[in-house]
Legacy VTK file of the C-alpha trace (Angstrom):
# vtk DataFile Version 3.0
C-alpha trace
ASCII
DATASET POLYDATA
POINTS 325 float
32.968 -11.266 -8.815
34.168 -7.890 -7.570
33.996 -6.838 -3.928
32.535 -3.328 -3.799
31.188 -0.931 -1.228
27.736 0.535 -1.715
28.986 3.797 -3.254
30.977 1.843 -5.845
28.018 -0.435 -6.593
25.711 2.530 -7.216
28.364 4.213 -9.361
28.701 1.038 -11.419
24.935 0.812 -11.884
24.736 4.406 -13.111
27.737 3.906 -15.393
26.198 0.836 -16.993
22.789 2.487 -17.352
24.302 5.546 -19.024
26.333 3.384 -21.381
23.426 1.124 -22.337
20.620 3.638 -22.826
20.991 7.137 -24.326
17.762 8.148 -22.597
19.371 7.913 -19.153
20.540 11.221 -17.723
21.919 11.961 -14.249
21.249 15.392 -12.783
21.740 17.099 -9.458
23.886 19.459 -7.436
27.599 18.703 -7.904
26.991 15.279 -9.485
29.271 16.034 -12.429
32.527 17.860 -11.918
33.019 16.878 -8.263
31.286 13.494 -8.459
28.631 14.265 -5.859
28.884 15.185 -2.206
29.668 11.523 -1.384
31.572 10.925 -4.652
28.975 8.361 -5.690
28.864 9.776 -9.234
32.627 10.212 -9.455
33.972 9.894 -13.005
30.579 9.630 -14.701
30.688 13.081 -16.297
34.185 12.454 -17.631
33.046 9.200 -19.233
29.622 10.235 -20.504
29.814 14.002 -20.988
28.218 17.117 -19.533
24.954 16.540 -21.401
24.409 13.168 -19.702
25.668 13.981 -16.191
24.421 17.472 -15.468
25.408 19.827 -12.645
22.290 21.778 -11.683
21.646 24.948 -9.696
20.945 24.578 -5.980
17.218 24.122 -6.444
15.718 20.785 -5.441
12.293 21.768 -6.720
13.850 22.694 -10.044
15.801 19.428 -10.230
12.717 17.257 -9.714
10.567 19.465 -11.939
13.122 19.233 -14.747
13.415 15.469 -14.220
9.647 15.108 -14.544
9.650 17.042 -17.814
12.491 14.898 -19.135
10.687 11.708 -18.117
7.404 12.673 -19.750
9.413 13.659 -22.823
10.857 10.166 -23.202
14.064 10.321 -21.147
15.039 8.241 -18.103
16.336 10.830 -15.627
18.036 9.992 -12.346
17.847 12.998 -10.018
19.949 13.306 -6.860
18.785 15.214 -3.759
22.099 15.058 -1.799
20.390 14.569 1.609
16.924 13.518 2.787
16.511 16.847 4.584
17.232 18.679 1.334
14.457 16.846 -0.509
11.644 18.693 1.247
11.718 21.758 -1.035
11.023 19.347 -3.913
8.160 17.605 -2.177
5.527 19.782 -3.832
6.789 18.587 -7.223
6.823 14.975 -5.991
3.400 14.843 -4.393
1.551 17.204 -6.727
3.013 16.137 -10.067
5.493 13.253 -10.159
3.379 10.792 -8.169
0.126 11.743 -9.907
1.136 11.842 -13.541
-0.040 8.367 -14.522
-3.384 8.899 -12.785
-3.805 12.456 -14.024
-3.244 11.448 -17.646
-5.515 8.389 -17.303
-2.518 6.136 -17.921
-1.638 7.779 -21.236
1.668 8.969 -19.756
4.013 7.703 -17.085
6.865 9.363 -15.226
9.838 6.965 -15.479
12.262 8.822 -13.223
14.385 7.928 -10.216
14.925 10.276 -7.284
18.079 9.248 -5.420
18.059 10.392 -1.798
20.907 9.674 0.626
19.304 9.323 4.060
19.975 8.588 7.704
22.474 9.408 10.416
25.675 8.023 11.770
28.208 10.229 9.989
28.291 13.223 12.332
26.637 15.596 9.892
24.871 18.890 10.520
21.145 19.587 10.816
18.985 18.391 7.876
21.745 15.960 6.863
20.790 12.896 8.924
17.039 12.471 8.627
15.133 9.269 7.938
11.623 10.201 6.871
10.856 7.428 4.408
7.289 7.218 5.733
6.485 10.507 3.967
7.248 8.970 0.588
5.646 5.626 1.463
2.457 7.533 2.303
2.342 9.165 -1.155
0.309 7.111 -3.666
1.948 6.763 -7.072
5.523 6.354 -5.855
7.645 3.266 -5.471
10.126 3.384 -2.598
13.169 1.107 -2.325
15.992 0.976 0.229
19.010 -1.295 -0.363
20.887 -2.707 2.599
23.773 -4.334 0.714
26.020 -3.333 -2.223
24.604 -6.151 -4.364
21.046 -4.962 -3.823
22.055 -1.328 -4.320
23.195 -2.019 -7.873
20.388 -4.394 -8.806
17.603 -2.296 -7.322
18.893 0.921 -8.907
19.021 -0.654 -12.359
15.502 -2.007 -11.812
14.354 1.450 -10.731
15.806 3.064 -13.873
13.960 0.482 -15.998
10.667 0.998 -14.164
7.903 2.902 -15.989
6.865 4.721 -12.804
8.654 7.095 -10.417
10.918 5.441 -7.857
12.324 7.057 -4.725
15.665 5.339 -4.205
16.902 5.780 -0.645
20.624 5.283 -0.010
21.852 4.746 3.581
24.632 7.276 3.983
26.621 5.463 6.646
26.727 2.310 4.544
28.292 3.954 1.482
31.775 2.853 2.529
31.335 0.947 5.793
29.931 -2.142 4.099
31.414 -4.265 1.307
30.137 -7.295 -0.548
30.353 -9.280 -3.749
28.670 -7.546 -6.688
28.340 -9.119 -10.156
30.145 -7.045 -12.768
27.528 -7.632 -15.477
24.254 -5.772 -15.595
21.501 -7.368 -13.484
18.356 -6.279 -11.682
16.774 -7.065 -8.342
13.007 -7.162 -8.601
11.265 -4.285 -6.842
8.678 -5.593 -4.395
10.538 -8.676 -3.157
11.883 -8.967 0.376
14.952 -11.051 1.226
15.507 -13.460 4.079
18.958 -12.319 5.117
19.120 -14.956 7.857
16.980 -18.004 8.566
15.574 -18.514 12.072
12.691 -20.047 13.981
12.246 -18.100 17.240
11.639 -14.458 16.253
11.473 -12.368 13.070
13.588 -9.201 12.961
12.358 -6.848 10.231
14.673 -4.128 8.916
15.764 -2.271 5.796
18.585 -0.048 4.614
21.153 1.064 7.167
19.570 -0.863 10.055
20.103 -4.221 8.359
23.666 -4.396 9.669
22.768 -3.794 13.330
19.859 -6.205 12.999
22.132 -8.950 11.676
24.571 -8.264 14.494
21.737 -8.513 17.011
20.834 -11.877 15.483
24.446 -12.989 16.034
24.224 -11.911 19.678
20.959 -13.785 20.163
22.374 -16.894 18.493
25.077 -17.033 21.154
22.236 -17.238 23.692
20.434 -20.012 21.837
17.811 -17.804 20.177
17.470 -18.289 16.414
16.381 -14.984 14.894
15.183 -14.693 11.316
16.193 -11.418 9.638
13.863 -10.107 6.951
15.232 -7.306 4.760
12.220 -5.611 3.185
14.337 -3.869 0.488
11.171 -2.493 -1.108
8.823 -0.376 1.008
6.413 0.298 -1.865
5.378 -2.145 -3.147
5.959 -4.154 0.010
6.371 -7.901 0.077
3.618 -8.447 2.627
3.358 -12.208 1.914
7.035 -12.668 2.841
6.512 -10.696 6.049
3.474 -12.726 7.056
5.100 -16.057 6.193
8.064 -15.255 8.398
5.933 -14.145 11.345
3.672 -17.201 11.012
6.820 -19.319 11.119
8.375 -17.715 14.214
5.318 -16.418 16.072
7.144 -13.284 17.183
8.402 -10.103 15.504
10.501 -7.002 16.107
10.459 -4.116 13.592
13.553 -1.918 13.436
13.992 1.530 11.864
15.939 4.665 12.677
13.079 7.037 11.839
11.132 8.556 14.746
8.721 6.177 16.464
5.435 8.047 16.043
4.078 7.700 12.514
7.032 5.549 11.515
6.661 2.603 9.167
6.889 0.153 12.069
3.328 1.041 13.037
2.025 0.046 9.594
3.988 -3.206 9.645
2.643 -4.093 13.076
-0.901 -3.414 11.859
-0.363 -5.685 8.858
0.992 -8.456 11.079
-1.948 -8.215 13.464
-4.464 -8.140 10.618
-3.048 -11.164 8.822
-1.123 -13.213 11.374
-2.802 -12.479 14.700
-3.429 -16.106 15.607
0.200 -16.981 14.919
1.540 -14.430 17.403
2.847 -15.691 20.716
3.739 -12.226 21.991
3.010 -8.580 21.107
5.045 -7.222 18.192
7.876 -4.965 19.379
9.507 -2.023 17.632
12.956 -0.500 18.031
13.179 2.957 16.492
14.641 6.407 16.704
13.109 8.897 19.118
10.414 11.529 18.570
12.855 14.395 18.390
14.999 16.249 15.898
17.992 14.136 14.940
20.824 15.170 17.280
24.257 16.414 16.387
27.395 14.295 16.391
28.026 13.789 20.108
24.516 12.447 20.737
23.951 10.321 17.628
24.687 7.122 19.540
21.821 7.916 21.900
19.362 8.264 19.027
20.138 5.451 16.619
18.867 1.931 17.399
21.745 -0.199 18.636
22.531 -3.890 18.544
21.828 -4.107 22.274
18.438 -2.403 21.977
17.373 -4.724 19.151
18.578 -7.827 20.961
16.896 -6.736 24.196
13.546 -6.250 22.446
13.796 -9.686 20.841
14.868 -11.269 24.116
11.868 -9.786 25.918
9.256 -11.119 23.525
10.936 -14.530 23.230
10.718 -14.836 26.995
7.077 -13.713 27.052
LINES 1 326
325 0 1 2 3 4 5 6 7 8 9 10 11 12 13 14 15 16 17 18 19 20 21 22 23 24 25 26 27 28 29 30 31 32 33 34 35 36 37 38 39 40 41 42 43 44 45 46 47 48 49 50 51 52 53 54 55 56 57 58 59 60 61 62 63 64 65 66 67 68 69 70 71 72 73 74 75 76 77 78 79 80 81 82 83 84 85 86 87 88 89 90 91 92 93 94 95 96 97 98 99 100 101 102 103 104 105 106 107 108 109 110 111 112 113 114 115 116 117 118 119 120 121 122 123 124 125 126 127 128 129 130 131 132 133 134 135 136 137 138 139 140 141 142 143 144 145 146 147 148 149 150 151 152 153 154 155 156 157 158 159 160 161 162 163 164 165 166 167 168 169 170 171 172 173 174 175 176 177 178 179 180 181 182 183 184 185 186 187 188 189 190 191 192 193 194 195 196 197 198 199 200 201 202 203 204 205 206 207 208 209 210 211 212 213 214 215 216 217 218 219 220 221 222 223 224 225 226 227 228 229 230 231 232 233 234 235 236 237 238 239 240 241 242 243 244 245 246 247 248 249 250 251 252 253 254 255 256 257 258 259 260 261 262 263 264 265 266 267 268 269 270 271 272 273 274 275 276 277 278 279 280 281 282 283 284 285 286 287 288 289 290 291 292 293 294 295 296 297 298 299 300 301 302 303 304 305 306 307 308 309 310 311 312 313 314 315 316 317 318 319 320 321 322 323 324
């Protein structure tokens, strides 16, 4: 089994999808000749041709609109947005057309397309390059939203998303493209959309995370373990559909929970998760559910990133507080 970083795992998934299905097409700004801004699509155009890996104009709305037309016409397009902050010009296409097509056509048509969006901070990028606004897409009915936290899940979830009959927003944590490696099966496989993963077993507190924050959350669990606190780490992986039963089972087991995300606090997905826990596991709770998030401000530039992003110490401190409650 090969050891790959997340960028390599995604590249392998796209390569295998292109080779296996002539309906698959990759399109986006610079995805072909230069291999994408993060070189995630490197070599794909050389192997599969300019008609399968297509460099587009700088027009996110046009990219998603074209992908929708291709999908309705029988293709399986994979559109890249480059950065989360660059996806907003395409949001009219997403919310008004892509997400509604099955409903609008009374289920006669579907929109089997994937919108790949690198997201999040931690790489010292400029404005609009470090945002984490997954809640916008989660709040849009008709979309599936997945966020891998490991290379293995990145490949399996992307292949599952390409196979899916409905539109999938596939969020890729930028700072994990090359900072995280893991074993990835070389053969084609899928990870089922809608299933969470217990990344670490524990009995004292549940730490809920996804995407880039999975690493810090696991490290916080290590820190707590040294203090005698057994934290269970739940990687949601899929935000829509969400594995609510797995979330509730874990919280019922531990009696305590901390939700971690780098998006701003207000209106962030942590609020929805806390509501679900209180609706379905209230009598299992031994302390209020805590959340560790980004701040309600524009994502800062490089020198202040460390003040914005949730840290291992912040996560561990939140867990420590509710365990001691």
